[in-house]
Steps between C-alpha positions, in 0.01 A plus 500: 500500500709457815610150398603614151711781649675255732551257213645779286740601776616136545551458125690825486718397796577165336583663167726762667673241715561274197644791302721603789626139541571477124693828509700383807587169321596691186726734698658213690563313173696800377725519806849337474550166670816428695692187594789510747778286353751542782576703813855499631636677807810705415769689697401845365278735687211725388455807720704335768297178498610150401407436139346228288498467125172373345470391140145542368344406167230752401254399229276758332207372293412701184420860592582439868653780703627545853375770732752771600716358774840498673736229617682481840834461317662548162363289213693366202280369222537290184236458237464128419210513253272750330497881514517697824422869534687628804529834679652593831460854643736750349583275202342487151257228394688204351381214283703192579531171313650153580855542621453864614565595859386769741575634846281651771669680790392434862142626556477669154145530364446240232242701304444275192534126458288389206473232240374698195432188292146387430591138441826391669627483855797683650735335750753692704755374748539744795778474750422700815752565778297587811508492879435155632224650715307636198143368512429590138718530193240729338365806679205644315512878466142534623599320825791745537262801457256357759783449755599861483 
């Protein structure tokens, strides 16, 4: 009886761990991927600090969405491909298509960034002006809450 209980616990652990790993992979697959295209130091300043402009390509697989986050500088965006649902705090939800643009003020909460399509990708070009000292171009809202 004791061996069957231990075996049951082991099987349960393996099943739970496999499910958790599959859920983690599924969640990760739905997160946007980013590719830095360029980063150029510029003469402007952000909050009194020397600035850099980074150009980033963001790709969202079908049904992918970003977590609520902020950026250490203003963001100018351009939809290259697909459909992009976009919302920044204080603004209405917008559905953007190729050729549409958007703007995010410095440290504004980017509440929604979603590819609503079930079968096609979305690509967005984001141009972020930020302090050269910024360690991350994306600051997750949960990280901000934990720091407070």
